N, C-alpha and C positions, 0 to 999 in steps of 0.2 A: 504494499500500499504505500503510495506517495504521500509525502509531507511537504509543507510549504517551507522552502528555504528561507532561514533567517538572514543569510547572506544576501538573498534575492530581494528582500525587503530593505535590509540595510543600505544596499548600494543605491537604491532610489532614493531613500530618504536622505542620504549624503549629498546627492546630487540637487535635489530641491525637497526641502522637508515637508512642505503641505500638499504634495500631490497624493493621488488615489493610487492603489494596487488592485490589479484584477488577475484572476486565474486564467482568463482566456484572452488571447490576443485580439486586438482590435483589426489588425490587418490580416486578413485570410489570404491564402495562397493564391486563390481565383483572382484577388482584387489587389495584391501587391503591386507597386510601381516602383520604377527607378528613375533617377534623373542624374545626368553627368555632372551637373552643377553641384552637386553635393559633395563629390569627392574633392578632398584637400584639407588644408589646415585652417582653422577658425579660431579667432580671438573673442573672448568675452569676459565679462566682469569675474567669473570664475577661474579664468585663465586660458590656456592654448588647449584646443580640442583638436582631434583629427578624425575625419570621416572617410571611410573607404569601403569599397565593397569587401565583405567578409572573406570571399575567396581569394582576394588578392592582398588581404591583409597580413602584416608582418605576424601577428598573434597566430593566425591560421598557418602560416606558413613554418612557423615554429612548432607545429602540430601540439599546441598546448590546450586546443580545444577539441570537441568532438561535434558531430552533427546533432547539436542539442535538440533541434526540432524534429529530428528523424527523417527529414526529407531533404535531399540535395537540392531540388527544385526551388524549394522555399530558400535555402541558404544563398542560392544564386542570386536571389533578388533581395538579400539582406545586406545591410551596412554594420560595419564595426565602427563605434564612436569610443574614442579613446581619449582619457584626460587624467591628469594628475592633481592630487589635492592633499595637503598636509604629507607629502611623502609617499602617498599611496596611490598607486596605479590602478585605475578602473578601465574595464573594457567592457563595452555593452552591445548588445545586438539592437539595432535600430531598423524597424521596418515602416513603409509609407503606404497610405492608401488614400484615394480621392474619395470623400463622401459628400455627394451633393456638390456644392461650389467650393468646398473647403478641402485643405490637405491636413491629414493628420499623421501622427507619428506613434508608434508604440515602442517602448524601451525593455529590455530585459537583460539581466546580468550575464556575462561570460566568464570574465575572469578578475578577480582583485588581488593586487600584489604588494606587499610592503618591501620597497627598495632597500630599507634600512636593515633588514634581516637578511643575513647571508647564508642560513641554513636552507637545507633542500625544501623544508617546509614553510615557506616564506609567504605563503599566500593560500587562496582558495579557488579552485576551478568549478565550473558548473558541474554538477552531478547528476545524472540522468535519474537517479532514486528520488530527487527531490523535485517538487513540482515549482516551476519557475514564476515569479510575480511580474507582472507588467504594469508599466505606468503609461499614461495616455497624454499627448500633448497636440495642439493645434499649431501648424506651421504655416507661416506666411513669408512668401518671399517679398522683400521690399524693393530689391533688384538683383541683379545676378551676383551681388558681392554681400548681400545682407540678409540675414534670415531672423524672423522673430518667432520664438519658440514659447507659447503659452501652455503652460501645465494646468491640466485639470485641478480645480481646487477641491481638495478631499474633504474640507470643513464643510462646505456648501453641500455637498453630496451627502455627507453624514446627516446633516441638518434636514435635508429634504427627505431622506429615508426614514429618520425618528419621526418625522411629523406626518408621513403618510402621503406627502405629496409626490414622492418618486417611487416607483415600484421597480426594483432591480433586485435580483438574488444577490444576498450578501451574507457575510459571516462577520461576527463582532469577536474581536480578539480582547478580552478583559485584561489579560496580562500586559500587553503591550499598548493597550488603548487604541488599537487601530481596528479599521473597517475594511474588509477584503470583499470586492466585488466578485462574485461567483457567477454573473449572468453569461450567457452564451456570446459569442462572437457577433452573431447577428442581432441580438439585443443590444450590445455595445454600439453597433453601427447605426442602429435606429436613435438610441440615446444621444450620440454626439450630434448626428444630422439635426435632431430636434433642438439641442442646446447650443449649436455652434455659434449663434451670433449673442448668446446670453452672457453678458460681462460677469454675472455671479459665478459662472463656471468658468470661463477663459478671460482672463483679465491681464493687464499689464503688472498688476501686484505680483503675479504668480507667473514672472516671465523671464526668459533669458534671450538676449540678443547676439547673434554669432556675425562676425564680421570677417570675410575671407582676409587671410594674410597674404601679403605680398601682391 
C-alpha cells in the first residue's frame, strides 16, 4: 500500500509555503503540452532556476531518477525544474496543460540533495513505494523572457471546503495541519477552469516571477 511521501509535501512547502497538495496530477498524458520557450535558466526572487526537458536533464543523465510516472511517453513531455535554497538542491518534475484560455503547471518532487553532506546518503530520491504530492500553479507568459507563476492558495481552498462552498475530495492531516486534495485529474481540471480568473485562488500574493537569464 502506498503512503504519501513527507518529502513530497516538504519540497512543495519549501518552494512556496501556502500552496495546495493534490494526490492526482492536473496535467494528464493526453493533454500535456510542451513549449521550447520554457527551456533555460531563469532568475527569480528565490534565486536561479533551471528548466529543461526531463530526458535531456543532467539529473536524468546521471541516472539518479527512475521513470517515476511509470510511462516514458509522459516523461518525454515533462520538464525538470531545478533550484537551490539554503544549500539544498531541489529537482522537481513540472508538467504543463492548457485548460480553457489558461496555462497551468503541476509540480512533483524528484530529488532533494544536501550538498553540505559528503556521505553517500546525502539526500532523498523519489521512491515509487510512496505516493507523490503535486501542487498546482497558473502560468502566464508576460513575454518570451518572463513568466508569472501563480500558485493555488491552499488557505482559500481549505476555507471553501470547510464551509461547504467547494466540493472536492480531500483528506485532512491533523498531525501537520494540512489538507490533501484527493480528487481525480478530471475534477481538478474542471476546478481550475472554474476558478482560473478568481484572484482568491490565484493571486500575485502567491506568485513567483521568472525572468530568463542572459
